[in-house]
N, C-alpha and C positions, 0 to 999 in steps of 0.2 A: 774300493771300487775295483772289480775284476775286469780284466780285458775280455772283450766280446770274442766268442769263438768264430764269428763270421761277420761280414759286413752286410748291412741291409742294402737293398738296391737303391741307387741314387736317382731313380725315376721321379719326375715331378708330376706325371699324370699316369693313370693306370693303363696297362696294356689291355688290348681287346682280345678276348678269347683265351682259351687254354688248349694247347695242343694235347689231345688225349690219345693214348696208345692202347692197343688191346693186349700188349705184352709189356710187363714191367710195371713200375710204380707210376701212379697218376696222382700223387699227393700234391696238394696246393697249399701254400702258406699264404694266408689272407690277412690283410689289415683293413679295417673299416673305421673311419673317424666319425666323430659326431659333427654335426653342422656347426661351423664356426669354432670348432674345438671346445665347445661348451663341456663343462665337467659334471655330467650327470650319470654317466654309465656305470661306475663302480658302486652299485647298490645291490643288496640282496634281492629285492623285488625284481629288478631288471635282470639279474642273473637267472633267477628262477624262470622268468618269462622267456628269455632267449633259449635257455636249456630245454624248456618244454616245447617251444616251437621247433627247434632243431631235432628233437627226439620224436615228436609226434606228427608234425605236418609238413615240415620242409625237408623231406628225405630224398629229394632228387640227387643231392650231394650229402654225404654223411659226414658229420662233424665228429672229429676225434677230440683232441685236446684243445682247450681254449683258455684265454685269460682276458679279463676286462680291466682296463685302466680307466681313470676318470673320463678321458676324452677320446679313447680309441679301444678297439679290441683286436686281438690276434687269435687266429684259429687255424687248425689244419683240417682239411677236408679232402674227400675223394669222391669221384662221381659214382652214383648208384644207378641213375637213369640217364643214359647217354643222349636222350632227346633234349635235355635241358642244359644250356650253357651255364657256366658259373655266374655270368652276369644276370641271367634270368632268375637263377636260384637266389642270388643275393637280393634282387629286387623283390622277390616273393616274400622272403622272411622279414625284410625290413618293412614291407607293407603290412604283413600280418602283425608285427610288433606295434606299428603305428596305430593300427585299428584297435588293438587290445589295450594299449597304453597311451591314449591321446594326450594325457597331461604330462607325459615325460618328454624329454627332448627328442630331436630327430637326428638321423644319420645324414652324412654327406651322400650325394647322389650315387657315387661309385666307390669301389674299394680298390685297393692295390693288391694284386695277387701275383704269386710267383710259383711256377711249377717246380717242384724239387727234381733236380737232375739225379742221375744214378750215382754221381760222386758226392752228392750233398747228403748230409746227415740230418734226418728228422730229429734225432736225439740231440744233436748239437744245437739246432735251431730252437728246440723246445727249452733247453737250458737257458739260452739267450732270452727267450720270451719270459720264462719264470723269473729271471733276474731283473726284469723291467721295473717292478715296484721297488726293488732295492736301489737300483741306479737313480730312480726318481726321489729317493729319500723317504718313501712312505713306510717302509719296514726295514729291519736290519737283516732278516733272513727271508728267502723266498717263501718258506712254509708259513710265515706269519700273514701273508696276503690271502684273504679269504675268497677272492673273486676269480677263481679258476676252476676248471673241472674237465671231465671227459664225458661226452654224450654216448658215443659208440666206441666199443673196443674193437678197433680194426687193426689187423696185422699190418705193420709197416716195414717189415724186413730189417 
């Protein structure tokens, strides 16, 4: 087990809003859990559905890299339409998913998000996320975990 390159926030409830700027990075690191931490998320059909929603209909915020664990997901996103808050965007894609996959589990009402600051490394956080399945004992190497991807190739500096 390798040491994590950063510590995840110790928040117990999600912060409201994301301070967006017109200059500099506006990357958000987002974690969304399943309701009751039920273990239904890491499935190929769920991955395809979420990827499709993020790519084709939920584009107010653009998803770059993401990873699905059985009971939560991590993703990096950036605002594309400044009229939509991150909370409104999350609610939209979760609603779209629930309507198209009514027999699958549901997500918790809100997510945990953290805006990357200038001194924080997207690459380091992505390495940490990619190692989640290894730390959980699901695989021996990050590349063995099939439930990750990239929706939009967005320059992140």
